[in-house]
C-alpha positions, -999 to +999 in steps of 0.1 A: +099+741-032+085+768-052+115+793-052+136+763-064+114+760-095+113+793-105+152+793-110+148+759-128+131+778-158+165+793-165+179+756-167+158+750-197+167+781-212+204+769-215+216+783-179+236+757-154+218+750-124+228+739-090+211+730-056+234+730-029+223+715+006+247+722+038+240+716+073+248+695+102+248+655+100+214+644+106+196+676+098+177+663+068+199+672+039+193+639+023+156+637+028+152+670+015+173+664-017+158+627-022+127+624-002+106+592-006+086+578-034+054+571-017+035+594-008+044+615-038+040+644-016+073+633+000+092+634-029+127+655-027+138+684-045+158+659-071+128+639-084+110+671-086+134+690-104+139+660-128+099+658-134+100+695-142+132+696-165+120+665-184+084+678-188+099+711-201+121+692-225+093+670-238+072+704-245+097+723-262+098+725-302+128+731-323+152+728-297+178+700-285+187+693-249+216+678-233+206+669-196+237+663-176+233+655-137+260+648-109+252+643-073+282+649-050+287+645-013+317+664+005+323+652+041+355+660+060+370+672+027+364+639+009+344+639-022+321+611-035+300+608-066+267+596-053+255+584-087+288+563-097+290+530-097+310+528-063+295+554-041+322+547-015+350+556-040+366+590-032+370+615-060+404+637-066 
């Protein structure tokens, strides 16, 4: 997780950031990205990254931020928006 957060410092400086999880079905990508809430030591990369970003935004003075996030799944060449209203709907 440490190296991921080093890169997130650039996000608060205006750079786009991407976390890309790739691997076989059942290899732990979703758990690594999402984790579980309790215990907090089991939080995934996404909640940890959001905490880091929003803490940085709160501490910033004389700056405005636009935070936009997407969470996509690509499986068998089908793309789905996992934050959308219908997570089963395929995107073009």
